[in-house]
C-alpha positions as protocol buffer text, in pm:
chain_id: "A"
residue {
  index: 1
  type: MET
  ca { x: -28135 y: -3335 z: 26990 }
}
residue {
  index: 2
  type: ASP
  ca { x: -28263 y: -3242 z: 27317 }
}
residue {
  index: 3
  type: VAL
  ca { x: -28233 y: -2942 z: 27525 }
}
residue {
  index: 4
  type: VAL
  ca { x: -28138 y: -3085 z: 27786 }
}
residue {
  index: 5
  type: TRP
  ca { x: -27779 y: -3183 z: 27614 }
}
residue {
  index: 6
  type: LEU
  ca { x: -27735 y: -2787 z: 27600 }
}
residue {
  index: 7
  type: GLU
  ca { x: -27882 y: -2755 z: 27913 }
}
residue {
  index: 8
  type: SER
  ca { x: -27560 y: -2999 z: 28068 }
}
residue {
  index: 9
  type: LEU
  ca { x: -27289 y: -2787 z: 27795 }
}
residue {
  index: 10
  type: VAL
  ca { x: -27337 y: -2470 z: 27940 }
}
residue {
  index: 11
  type: ALA
  ca { x: -27322 y: -2585 z: 28296 }
}
residue {
  index: 12
  type: LEU
  ca { x: -26946 y: -2741 z: 28222 }
}
residue {
  index: 13
  type: GLY
  ca { x: -26830 y: -2446 z: 28089 }
}
residue {
  index: 14
  type: GLU
  ca { x: -26985 y: -2275 z: 28409 }
}
residue {
  index: 15
  type: HIS
  ca { x: -26756 y: -2529 z: 28677 }
}
residue {
  index: 16
  type: GLY
  ca { x: -26519 y: -2622 z: 28486 }
}
residue {
  index: 17
  type: SER
  ca { x: -26570 y: -2997 z: 28583 }
}
residue {
  index: 18
  type: PHE
  ca { x: -26794 y: -3307 z: 28504 }
}
residue {
  index: 19
  type: THR
  ca { x: -26891 y: -3332 z: 28942 }
}
residue {
  index: 20
  type: ARG
  ca { x: -27015 y: -2997 z: 29009 }
}
residue {
  index: 21
  type: ALA
  ca { x: -27146 y: -2912 z: 28633 }
}
residue {
  index: 22
  type: ALA
  ca { x: -27361 y: -3219 z: 28731 }
}
residue {
  index: 23
  type: GLU
  ca { x: -27428 y: -3116 z: 29052 }
}
residue {
  index: 24
  type: SER
  ca { x: -27556 y: -2804 z: 28981 }
}
residue {
  index: 25
  type: LEU
  ca { x: -27852 y: -2987 z: 28728 }
}
residue {
  index: 26
  type: HIS
  ca { x: -27919 y: -3217 z: 29040 }
}
residue {
  index: 27
  type: ILE
  ca { x: -27850 y: -3539 z: 28861 }
}
residue {
  index: 28
  type: SER
  ca { x: -27574 y: -3816 z: 28848 }
}
residue {
  index: 29
  type: GLN
  ca { x: -27201 y: -3795 z: 28709 }
}
residue {
  index: 30
  type: PRO
  ca { x: -27227 y: -4032 z: 28463 }
}
residue {
  index: 31
  type: ALA
  ca { x: -27602 y: -3907 z: 28376 }
}
residue {
  index: 32
  type: PHE
  ca { x: -27409 y: -3605 z: 28279 }
}
residue {
  index: 33
  type: SER
  ca { x: -27128 y: -3730 z: 28101 }
}
residue {
  index: 34
  type: ARG
  ca { x: -27444 y: -3968 z: 27872 }
}
residue {
  index: 35
  type: ARG
  ca { x: -27521 y: -3642 z: 27788 }
}
residue {
  index: 36
  type: ILE
  ca { x: -27235 y: -3450 z: 27662 }
}
residue {
  index: 37
  type: ARG
  ca { x: -27130 y: -3730 z: 27477 }
}
residue {
  index: 38
  type: ALA
  ca { x: -27458 y: -3731 z: 27315 }
}
residue {
  index: 39
  type: LEU
  ca { x: -27462 y: -3388 z: 27197 }
}
residue {
  index: 40
  type: GLU
  ca { x: -27102 y: -3465 z: 27079 }
}
residue {
  index: 41
  type: GLN
  ca { x: -27252 y: -3718 z: 26855 }
}
residue {
  index: 42
  type: TRP
  ca { x: -27508 y: -3472 z: 26721 }
}
residue {
  index: 43
  type: ALA
  ca { x: -27259 y: -3190 z: 26656 }
}
residue {
  index: 44
  type: GLY
  ca { x: -27005 y: -3482 z: 26508 }
}
residue {
  index: 45
  type: THR
  ca { x: -26711 y: -3359 z: 26697 }
}
residue {
  index: 46
  type: ASP
  ca { x: -26551 y: -3326 z: 27056 }
}
residue {
  index: 47
  type: LEU
  ca { x: -26647 y: -3083 z: 27248 }
}
residue {
  index: 48
  type: VAL
  ca { x: -26436 y: -3174 z: 27568 }
}
residue {
  index: 49
  type: ASP
  ca { x: -26087 y: -3226 z: 27575 }
}
residue {
  index: 50
  type: ARG
  ca { x: -26029 y: -3542 z: 27831 }
}
residue {
  index: 51
  type: THR
  ca { x: -25696 y: -3542 z: 27745 }
}
residue {
  index: 52
  type: SER
  ca { x: -25611 y: -3340 z: 28101 }
}
residue {
  index: 53
  type: LEU
  ca { x: -25713 y: -3234 z: 28382 }
}
residue {
  index: 54
  type: PRO
  ca { x: -25866 y: -2986 z: 28436 }
}
residue {
  index: 55
  type: ILE
  ca { x: -26061 y: -3106 z: 28164 }
}
residue {
  index: 56
  type: THR
  ca { x: -26169 y: -2853 z: 27958 }
}
residue {
  index: 57
  type: LEU
  ca { x: -26395 y: -2759 z: 27621 }
}
residue {
  index: 58
  type: THR
  ca { x: -26289 y: -2717 z: 27241 }
}
residue {
  index: 59
  type: PRO
  ca { x: -26319 y: -2449 z: 27027 }
}
residue {
  index: 60
  type: SER
  ca { x: -26596 y: -2606 z: 26920 }
}
residue {
  index: 61
  type: GLY
  ca { x: -26728 y: -2681 z: 27241 }
}
residue {
  index: 62
  type: ARG
  ca { x: -26639 y: -2317 z: 27361 }
}
residue {
  index: 63
  type: VAL
  ca { x: -26848 y: -2236 z: 27053 }
}
residue {
  index: 64
  type: LEU
  ca { x: -27107 y: -2409 z: 27122 }
}
residue {
  index: 65
  type: ARG
  ca { x: -27132 y: -2350 z: 27430 }
}
residue {
  index: 66
  type: ALA
  ca { x: -27163 y: -1972 z: 27332 }
}
residue {
  index: 67
  type: ARG
  ca { x: -27492 y: -2007 z: 27143 }
}
residue {
  index: 68
  type: ALA
  ca { x: -27670 y: -2292 z: 27417 }
}
residue {
  index: 69
  type: ALA
  ca { x: -27622 y: -2064 z: 27634 }
}
residue {
  index: 70
  type: ASP
  ca { x: -27893 y: -1826 z: 27466 }
}
residue {
  index: 71
  type: VAL
  ca { x: -28117 y: -2127 z: 27352 }
}
residue {
  index: 72
  type: VAL
  ca { x: -28137 y: -2229 z: 27682 }
}
residue {
  index: 73
  type: ALA
  ca { x: -28148 y: -1907 z: 27848 }
}
residue {
  index: 74
  type: GLY
  ca { x: -28532 y: -1822 z: 28002 }
}
residue {
  index: 75
  type: LEU
  ca { x: -28554 y: -2230 z: 28134 }
}
residue {
  index: 76
  type: SER
  ca { x: -28698 y: -2152 z: 28509 }
}
residue {
  index: 77
  type: ALA
  ca { x: -28629 y: -2517 z: 28613 }
}
residue {
  index: 78
  type: LEU
  ca { x: -28405 y: -2854 z: 28556 }
}
residue {
  index: 79
  type: HIS
  ca { x: -28568 y: -3139 z: 28518 }
}
residue {
  index: 80
  type: ASP
  ca { x: -28561 y: -3384 z: 28857 }
}
residue {
  index: 81
  type: GLU
  ca { x: -28406 y: -3689 z: 28687 }
}
residue {
  index: 82
  type: MET
  ca { x: -28297 y: -3852 z: 29046 }
}
residue {
  index: 83
  type: ARG
  ca { x: -28584 y: -4090 z: 29053 }
}
residue {
  index: 84
  type: GLY
  ca { x: -28582 y: -4407 z: 29254 }
}
residue {
  index: 85
  type: ARG
  ca { x: -28380 y: -4263 z: 29541 }
}
residue {
  index: 86
  type: GLN
  ca { x: -28591 y: -4457 z: 29826 }
}
residue {
  index: 87
  type: THR
  ca { x: -28432 y: -4785 z: 29671 }
}
residue {
  index: 88
  type: MET
  ca { x: -28077 y: -4682 z: 29752 }
}
residue {
  index: 89
  type: PRO
  ca { x: -27910 y: -4886 z: 29912 }
}
residue {
  index: 90
  type: ALA
  ca { x: -27856 y: -4697 z: 30319 }
}
residue {
  index: 91
  type: GLN
  ca { x: -27554 y: -4532 z: 30349 }
}
residue {
  index: 92
  type: PRO
  ca { x: -27381 y: -4686 z: 30000 }
}
residue {
  index: 93
  type: VAL
  ca { x: -27009 y: -4621 z: 29951 }
}
residue {
  index: 94
  type: ARG
  ca { x: -26970 y: -4381 z: 29629 }
}
residue {
  index: 95
  type: LEU
  ca { x: -26731 y: -4540 z: 29404 }
}
residue {
  index: 96
  type: ALA
  ca { x: -26640 y: -4409 z: 29082 }
}
residue {
  index: 97
  type: VAL
  ca { x: -26483 y: -4723 z: 28814 }
}
residue {
  index: 98
  type: SER
  ca { x: -26414 y: -4700 z: 28500 }
}
residue {
  index: 99
  type: HIS
  ca { x: -26593 y: -4866 z: 28258 }
}
residue {
  index: 100
  type: SER
  ca { x: -26362 y: -5099 z: 28155 }
}
residue {
  index: 101
  type: LEU
  ca { x: -26349 y: -5264 z: 28526 }
}
residue {
  index: 102
  type: ALA
  ca { x: -26686 y: -5204 z: 28560 }
}
residue {
  index: 103
  type: THR
  ca { x: -26794 y: -5426 z: 28335 }
}
residue {
  index: 104
  type: HIS
  ca { x: -26535 y: -5702 z: 28380 }
}
residue {
  index: 105
  type: TYR
  ca { x: -26389 y: -5655 z: 28742 }
}
residue {
  index: 106
  type: PHE
  ca { x: -26578 y: -5455 z: 28990 }
}
residue {
  index: 107
  type: ALA
  ca { x: -26862 y: -5754 z: 29087 }
}
residue {
  index: 108
  type: GLY
  ca { x: -26596 y: -5986 z: 29184 }
}
residue {
  index: 109
  type: TRP
  ca { x: -26392 y: -5757 z: 29408 }
}
residue {
  index: 110
  type: TRP
  ca { x: -26672 y: -5634 z: 29526 }
}
residue {
  index: 111
  type: HIS
  ca { x: -26786 y: -5931 z: 29647 }
}
residue {
  index: 112
  type: THR
  ca { x: -26471 y: -6056 z: 29804 }
}
residue {
  index: 113
  type: ILE
  ca { x: -26357 y: -5788 z: 29999 }
}
residue {
  index: 114
  type: THR
  ca { x: -26685 y: -5732 z: 30153 }
}
residue {
  index: 115
  type: ALA
  ca { x: -26865 y: -6092 z: 30124 }
}
residue {
  index: 116
  type: ASP
  ca { x: -26849 y: -6058 z: 30541 }
}
residue {
  index: 117
  type: ALA
  ca { x: -26962 y: -5721 z: 30567 }
}
residue {
  index: 118
  type: PRO
  ca { x: -27344 y: -5708 z: 30490 }
}
residue {
  index: 119
  type: GLN
  ca { x: -27383 y: -5358 z: 30596 }
}
residue {
  index: 120
  type: LEU
  ca { x: -27107 y: -5247 z: 30343 }
}
residue {
  index: 121
  type: THR
  ca { x: -27335 y: -5135 z: 30008 }
}
residue {
  index: 122
  type: CYS
  ca { x: -27263 y: -4923 z: 29703 }
}
residue {
  index: 123
  type: LEU
  ca { x: -27349 y: -4700 z: 29430 }
}
residue {
  index: 124
  type: LEU
  ca { x: -27143 y: -4761 z: 29135 }
}
residue {
  index: 125
  type: LEU
  ca { x: -27057 y: -4481 z: 28936 }
}
residue {
  index: 126
  type: ALA
  ca { x: -26902 y: -4617 z: 28583 }
}
residue {
  index: 127
  type: ALA
  ca { x: -26722 y: -4336 z: 28388 }
}
residue {
  index: 128
  type: ASN
  ca { x: -26438 y: -4223 z: 28164 }
}
residue {
  index: 129
  type: THR
  ca { x: -26088 y: -4281 z: 28321 }
}
residue {
  index: 130
  type: LEU
  ca { x: -26001 y: -3870 z: 28358 }
}
residue {
  index: 131
  type: GLU
  ca { x: -26392 y: -3787 z: 28445 }
}
residue {
  index: 132
  type: ALA
  ca { x: -26377 y: -4088 z: 28736 }
}
residue {
  index: 133
  type: TYR
  ca { x: -26035 y: -3880 z: 28844 }
}
residue {
  index: 134
  type: ASP
  ca { x: -26290 y: -3506 z: 28815 }
}
residue {
  index: 135
  type: THR
  ca { x: -26512 y: -3680 z: 29032 }
}
residue {
  index: 136
  type: LEU
  ca { x: -26274 y: -3783 z: 29335 }
}
residue {
  index: 137
  type: VAL
  ca { x: -26121 y: -3471 z: 29285 }
}
residue {
  index: 138
  type: HIS
  ca { x: -26408 y: -3247 z: 29327 }
}
residue {
  index: 139
  type: GLY
  ca { x: -26552 y: -3494 z: 29603 }
}
residue {
  index: 140
  type: GLY
  ca { x: -26821 y: -3637 z: 29399 }
}
residue {
  index: 141
  type: CYS
  ca { x: -26754 y: -4011 z: 29502 }
}
residue {
  index: 142
  type: ASP
  ca { x: -26595 y: -4154 z: 29841 }
}
residue {
  index: 143
  type: LEU
  ca { x: -26347 y: -4400 z: 29597 }
}
residue {
  index: 144
  type: LEU
  ca { x: -26228 y: -4468 z: 29303 }
}
residue {
  index: 145
  type: LEU
  ca { x: -26142 y: -4822 z: 29166 }
}
residue {
  index: 146
  type: GLY
  ca { x: -25929 y: -4745 z: 28825 }
}
residue {
  index: 147
  type: TYR
  ca { x: -25637 y: -4790 z: 28587 }
}
residue {
  index: 148
  type: VAL
  ca { x: -25331 y: -4707 z: 28655 }
}
residue {
  index: 149
  type: ASP
  ca { x: -25021 y: -4659 z: 28418 }
}
residue {
  index: 150
  type: PRO
  ca { x: -24728 y: -4738 z: 28646 }
}
residue {
  index: 151
  type: LEU
  ca { x: -24486 y: -4583 z: 28397 }
}
residue {
  index: 152
  type: HIS
  ca { x: -24681 y: -4260 z: 28328 }
}
residue {
  index: 153
  type: PRO
  ca { x: -24906 y: -4225 z: 28581 }
}
residue {
  index: 154
  type: LEU
  ca { x: -25181 y: -3924 z: 28567 }
}
residue {
  index: 155
  type: ASP
  ca { x: -25064 y: -3577 z: 28674 }
}
residue {
  index: 156
  type: LEU
  ca { x: -25359 y: -3475 z: 28900 }
}
residue {
  index: 157
  type: GLY
  ca { x: -25174 y: -3183 z: 28956 }
}
residue {
  index: 158
  type: ASP
  ca { x: -25218 y: -2980 z: 29299 }
}
residue {
  index: 159
  type: THR
  ca { x: -25420 y: -3214 z: 29486 }
}
residue {
  index: 160
  type: ASP
  ca { x: -25428 y: -3480 z: 29783 }
}
residue {
  index: 161
  type: ILE
  ca { x: -25521 y: -3817 z: 29590 }
}
residue {
  index: 162
  type: GLU
  ca { x: -25355 y: -4110 z: 29756 }
}
residue {
  index: 163
  type: SER
  ca { x: -25380 y: -4535 z: 29601 }
}
residue {
  index: 164
  type: VAL
  ca { x: -25321 y: -4876 z: 29685 }
}
residue {
  index: 165
  type: LEU
  ca { x: -25268 y: -5126 z: 29470 }
}
residue {
  index: 166
  type: VAL
  ca { x: -25607 y: -5395 z: 29384 }
}
residue {
  index: 167
  type: ALA
  ca { x: -25475 y: -5588 z: 29127 }
}
residue {
  index: 168
  type: GLN
  ca { x: -25209 y: -5595 z: 28815 }
}
residue {
  index: 169
  type: ASP
  ca { x: -25276 y: -5604 z: 28477 }
}
residue {
  index: 170
  type: ARG
  ca { x: -25150 y: -5613 z: 28113 }
}
residue {
  index: 171
  type: LEU
  ca { x: -25298 y: -5440 z: 27823 }
}
residue {
  index: 172
  type: ALA
  ca { x: -25171 y: -5662 z: 27486 }
}
residue {
  index: 173
  type: PRO
  ca { x: -25291 y: -5732 z: 27126 }
}
residue {
  index: 174
  type: TYR
  ca { x: -25595 y: -5994 z: 27072 }
}
residue {
  index: 175
  type: ALA
  ca { x: -25767 y: -6118 z: 26750 }
}
residue {
  index: 176
  type: ARG
  ca { x: -25952 y: -6466 z: 26676 }
}
residue {
  index: 177
  type: PRO
  ca { x: -25804 y: -6726 z: 26689 }
}
residue {
  index: 178
  type: GLY
  ca { x: -25598 y: -6799 z: 26336 }
}
residue {
  index: 179
  type: THR
  ca { x: -25715 y: -6453 z: 26234 }
}
residue {
  index: 180
  type: TYR
  ca { x: -25391 y: -6228 z: 26257 }
}
residue {
  index: 181
  type: ARG
  ca { x: -25070 y: -6200 z: 26399 }
}
residue {
  index: 182
  type: LEU
  ca { x: -24857 y: -5903 z: 26430 }
}
residue {
  index: 183
  type: PRO
  ca { x: -24512 y: -5905 z: 26339 }
}
residue {
  index: 184
  type: ASP
  ca { x: -24156 y: -5848 z: 26487 }
}
residue {
  index: 185
  type: PRO
  ca { x: -24144 y: -5466 z: 26630 }
}
residue {
  index: 186
  type: ASP
  ca { x: -23824 y: -5397 z: 26473 }
}
residue {
  index: 187
  type: ARG
  ca { x: -23952 y: -5462 z: 26161 }
}
residue {
  index: 188
  type: THR
  ca { x: -24112 y: -5154 z: 25911 }
}
residue {
  index: 189
  type: ALA
  ca { x: -24467 y: -5077 z: 25761 }
}
residue {
  index: 190
  type: ALA
  ca { x: -24287 y: -5172 z: 25466 }
}
residue {
  index: 191
  type: ASP
  ca { x: -24224 y: -5539 z: 25551 }
}
residue {
  index: 192
  type: GLY
  ca { x: -24429 y: -5600 z: 25836 }
}
residue {
  index: 193
  type: GLY
  ca { x: -24670 y: -5843 z: 25670 }
}
residue {
  index: 194
  type: PRO
  ca { x: -25022 y: -5803 z: 25530 }
}
residue {
  index: 195
  type: GLU
  ca { x: -25256 y: -5495 z: 25639 }
}
residue {
  index: 196
  type: MET
  ca { x: -25441 y: -5622 z: 25952 }
}
residue {
  index: 197
  type: PRO
  ca { x: -25785 y: -5470 z: 26059 }
}
residue {
  index: 198
  type: TYR
  ca { x: -25785 y: -5209 z: 26396 }
}
residue {
  index: 199
  type: VAL
  ca { x: -26031 y: -5168 z: 26642 }
}
residue {
  index: 200
  type: SER
  ca { x: -25952 y: -4887 z: 26902 }
}
residue {
  index: 201
  type: HIS
  ca { x: -26050 y: -4727 z: 27169 }
}
residue {
  index: 202
  type: GLY
  ca { x: -26164 y: -4373 z: 27185 }
}
residue {
  index: 203
  type: ALA
  ca { x: -25943 y: -4068 z: 27099 }
}
residue {
  index: 204
  type: GLY
  ca { x: -25838 y: -3967 z: 27419 }
}
residue {
  index: 205
  type: SER
  ca { x: -25932 y: -4276 z: 27627 }
}
residue {
  index: 206
  type: PHE
  ca { x: -25703 y: -4389 z: 27911 }
}
residue {
  index: 207
  type: LEU
  ca { x: -25642 y: -4766 z: 27690 }
}
residue {
  index: 208
  type: GLY
  ca { x: -25630 y: -4580 z: 27420 }
}
residue {
  index: 209
  type: ARG
  ca { x: -25345 y: -4332 z: 27540 }
}
residue {
  index: 210
  type: VAL
  ca { x: -25158 y: -4681 z: 27659 }
}
residue {
  index: 211
  type: THR
  ca { x: -25199 y: -4833 z: 27312 }
}
residue {
  index: 212
  type: ASP
  ca { x: -25075 y: -4505 z: 27153 }
}
residue {
  index: 213
  type: ARG
  ca { x: -24741 y: -4576 z: 27314 }
}
residue {
  index: 214
  type: ILE
  ca { x: -24747 y: -4956 z: 27270 }
}
residue {
  index: 215
  type: LEU
  ca { x: -24730 y: -4841 z: 26886 }
}
residue {
  index: 216
  type: ALA
  ca { x: -24501 y: -4527 z: 26933 }
}
residue {
  index: 217
  type: GLY
  ca { x: -24196 y: -4612 z: 26738 }
}
residue {
  index: 218
  type: ARG
  ca { x: -24346 y: -4898 z: 26540 }
}
residue {
  index: 219
  type: ARG
  ca { x: -24529 y: -4892 z: 26236 }
}
residue {
  index: 220
  type: PRO
  ca { x: -24741 y: -5232 z: 26235 }
}
residue {
  index: 221
  type: ARG
  ca { x: -25009 y: -5232 z: 25907 }
}
residue {
  index: 222
  type: LEU
  ca { x: -25298 y: -5181 z: 26086 }
}
residue {
  index: 223
  type: ARG
  ca { x: -25671 y: -5046 z: 25881 }
}
residue {
  index: 224
  type: PRO
  ca { x: -25845 y: -4850 z: 26128 }
}
residue {
  index: 225
  type: VAL
  ca { x: -26240 y: -5028 z: 26095 }
}
residue {
  index: 226
  type: ALA
  ca { x: -26413 y: -4973 z: 26422 }
}
residue {
  index: 227
  type: GLN
  ca { x: -26344 y: -4725 z: 26722 }
}
residue {
  index: 228
  type: SER
  ca { x: -26602 y: -4738 z: 27104 }
}
residue {
  index: 229
  type: ASP
  ca { x: -26526 y: -4609 z: 27467 }
}
residue {
  index: 230
  type: LEU
  ca { x: -26622 y: -4933 z: 27591 }
}
residue {
  index: 231
  type: THR
  ca { x: -26404 y: -5181 z: 27583 }
}
residue {
  index: 232
  type: SER
  ca { x: -26659 y: -5457 z: 27636 }
}
residue {
  index: 233
  type: VAL
  ca { x: -26767 y: -5341 z: 27261 }
}
residue {
  index: 234
  type: LEU
  ca { x: -26439 y: -5378 z: 27156 }
}
residue {
  index: 235
  type: ALA
  ca { x: -26340 y: -5767 z: 27313 }
}
residue {
  index: 236
  type: ALA
  ca { x: -26649 y: -5856 z: 27064 }
}
residue {
  index: 237
  type: LEU
  ca { x: -26526 y: -5745 z: 26770 }
}
residue {
  index: 238
  type: VAL
  ca { x: -26219 y: -5893 z: 26846 }
}
residue {
  index: 239
  type: ALA
  ca { x: -26427 y: -6228 z: 26895 }
}
residue {
  index: 240
  type: ALA
  ca { x: -26653 y: -6208 z: 26616 }
}
residue {
  index: 241
  type: GLY
  ca { x: -26302 y: -6162 z: 26384 }
}
residue {
  index: 242
  type: VAL
  ca { x: -26379 y: -5817 z: 26323 }
}
residue {
  index: 243
  type: GLY
  ca { x: -26007 y: -5744 z: 26411 }
}
residue {
  index: 244
  type: ILE
  ca { x: -25716 y: -5686 z: 26627 }
}
residue {
  index: 245
  type: GLY
  ca { x: -25734 y: -5484 z: 26929 }
}
residue {
  index: 246
  type: TRP
  ca { x: -25543 y: -5420 z: 27272 }
}
residue {
  index: 247
  type: LEU
  ca { x: -25716 y: -5520 z: 27535 }
}
residue {
  index: 248
  type: PRO
  ca { x: -25682 y: -5571 z: 27939 }
}
residue {
  index: 249
  type: GLY
  ca { x: -25587 y: -5951 z: 28027 }
}
residue {
  index: 250
  type: LEU
  ca { x: -25810 y: -5980 z: 28309 }
}
residue {
  index: 251
  type: LEU
  ca { x: -26117 y: -5856 z: 28052 }
}
residue {
  index: 252
  type: THR
  ca { x: -26017 y: -6142 z: 27819 }
}
residue {
  index: 253
  type: ALA
  ca { x: -25919 y: -6401 z: 28038 }
}
residue {
  index: 254
  type: GLU
  ca { x: -26315 y: -6646 z: 27976 }
}
residue {
  index: 255
  type: GLN
  ca { x: -26260 y: -6554 z: 27604 }
}
residue {
  index: 256
  type: VAL
  ca { x: -25913 y: -6654 z: 27559 }
}
residue {
  index: 257
  type: ALA
  ca { x: -26010 y: -6994 z: 27747 }
}
residue {
  index: 258
  type: ALA
  ca { x: -26276 y: -7068 z: 27552 }
}
residue {
  index: 259
  type: GLY
  ca { x: -26076 y: -7010 z: 27240 }
}
residue {
  index: 260
  type: ARG
  ca { x: -26282 y: -6694 z: 27099 }
}
residue {
  index: 261
  type: MET
  ca { x: -25952 y: -6514 z: 27114 }
}
residue {
  index: 262
  type: ALA
  ca { x: -25612 y: -6536 z: 27125 }
}
residue {
  index: 263
  type: PRO
  ca { x: -25317 y: -6300 z: 27257 }
}
residue {
  index: 264
  type: VAL
  ca { x: -25099 y: -6228 z: 26856 }
}
residue {
  index: 265
  type: GLY
  ca { x: -24781 y: -6088 z: 26982 }
}
residue {
  index: 266
  type: ASP
  ca { x: -24484 y: -6099 z: 27187 }
}
residue {
  index: 267
  type: GLY
  ca { x: -24437 y: -5882 z: 27508 }
}
residue {
  index: 268
  type: HIS
  ca { x: -24256 y: -5616 z: 27291 }
}
residue {
  index: 269
  type: TRP
  ca { x: -24676 y: -5501 z: 27256 }
}
residue {
  index: 270
  type: THR
  ca { x: -24808 y: -5532 z: 27559 }
}
residue {
  index: 271
  type: ALA
  ca { x: -24756 y: -5270 z: 27888 }
}
residue {
  index: 272
  type: ALA
  ca { x: -24887 y: -5329 z: 28221 }
}
residue {
  index: 273
  type: LEU
  ca { x: -25106 y: -5185 z: 28435 }
}
residue {
  index: 274
  type: GLU
  ca { x: -25232 y: -5170 z: 28765 }
}
residue {
  index: 275
  type: ILE
  ca { x: -25528 y: -5155 z: 28886 }
}
residue {
  index: 276
  type: ARG
  ca { x: -25584 y: -4904 z: 29168 }
}
residue {
  index: 277
  type: LEU
  ca { x: -25817 y: -4776 z: 29462 }
}
residue {
  index: 278
  type: SER
  ca { x: -25734 y: -4392 z: 29517 }
}
residue {
  index: 279
  type: ARG
  ca { x: -25934 y: -4160 z: 29777 }
}
residue {
  index: 280
  type: ASN
  ca { x: -25852 y: -3784 z: 29840 }
}
residue {
  index: 281
  type: ARG
  ca { x: -25727 y: -3752 z: 30151 }
}
residue {
  index: 282
  type: ARG
  ca { x: -25888 y: -3366 z: 30181 }
}
residue {
  index: 283
  type: GLN
  ca { x: -26225 y: -3495 z: 30140 }
}
residue {
  index: 284
  type: ARG
  ca { x: -26372 y: -3646 z: 30502 }
}
residue {
  index: 285
  type: THR
  ca { x: -26559 y: -3971 z: 30389 }
}
residue {
  index: 286
  type: SER
  ca { x: -26818 y: -4183 z: 30606 }
}
residue {
  index: 287
  type: SER
  ca { x: -26663 y: -4492 z: 30795 }
}
residue {
  index: 288
  type: HIS
  ca { x: -26816 y: -4749 z: 30547 }
}
residue {
  index: 289
  type: ALA
  ca { x: -26574 y: -4600 z: 30261 }
}
residue {
  index: 290
  type: ALA
  ca { x: -26282 y: -4587 z: 30536 }
}
residue {
  index: 291
  type: GLU
  ca { x: -26357 y: -4991 z: 30596 }
}
residue {
  index: 292
  type: VAL
  ca { x: -26420 y: -5047 z: 30182 }
}
residue {
  index: 293
  type: TRP
  ca { x: -26045 y: -4870 z: 30163 }
}
residue {
  index: 294
  type: GLU
  ca { x: -25856 y: -5055 z: 30451 }
}
residue {
  index: 295
  type: ARG
  ca { x: -26035 y: -5404 z: 30353 }
}
residue {
  index: 296
  type: ALA
  ca { x: -25890 y: -5317 z: 30031 }
}
residue {
  index: 297
  type: ALA
  ca { x: -25551 y: -5170 z: 30116 }
}
residue {
  index: 298
  type: ALA
  ca { x: -25520 y: -5557 z: 30359 }
}
residue {
  index: 299
  type: GLY
  ca { x: -25630 y: -5747 z: 30088 }
}
residue {
  index: 300
  type: PRO
  ca { x: -25403 y: -5937 z: 29818 }
}
residue {
  index: 301
  type: GLY
  ca { x: -25384 y: -5811 z: 29445 }
}
residue {
  index: 302
  type: THR
  ca { x: -25485 y: -6037 z: 29144 }
}
residue {
  index: 303
  type: THR
  ca { x: -25276 y: -6078 z: 28841 }
}
residue {
  index: 304
  type: GLY
  ca { x: -25354 y: -6089 z: 28492 }
}
């Protein structure tokens, strides 16, 4: 247990936003999110409801937050965790990026749109998809690069968020070649073949919710064996043969080409995804952020 974890929960309860709470503690939003997740692991339960906006505390979170306020009362100063500012790029574009895209897509995309513009630099803020949108809504970033479910877009309430399509992808089931195969989606659990180990996205995560919609009304015999909020971790588990998992096509392309994993179901088990760049029209941004937006809006999308 670290007292700064409790301090962070108190701040989240006070401000009702990951972005504003992080700013009040003078730390980055990703660092703040890591504190909250560390506290949730210590508590053994979810403390934050990440399935809706605005983000709120769960009943357990409210109980712990009330007690945490007593524990941290009397602290006279906050630790300065923003070291290394002298090495920060000049006038960086603050980009909130969902974890899955930060690990497998962002680098190539950023290089493509800035290859002839050395003046464009970035500060990458990797976050859970809903936390990334919270950051954008409350002014904690200039732009957001994230996945969108075109059939079930996020309800952002009374906001002025606009987006441009950057690329298209597809969430589909994968496994190590020769290990597992999903049955016809119309078959019931009773005749759906042998039970298969299943590696899943974290509860409430964006890709986890899309996967749940794919599985809704269908009953494949899946036995959960591992769960992670990081899609790259799930991809490694799938490639190792631990189980079947639903992964974005752009993430799996190299692994499939190398023969380390393969799709294991037809189109009924998949869902379309869009990669979109979003901005908040109510927020004034730098000329560099505006240039990145214009380049993304003019550039061709890619498909996975």
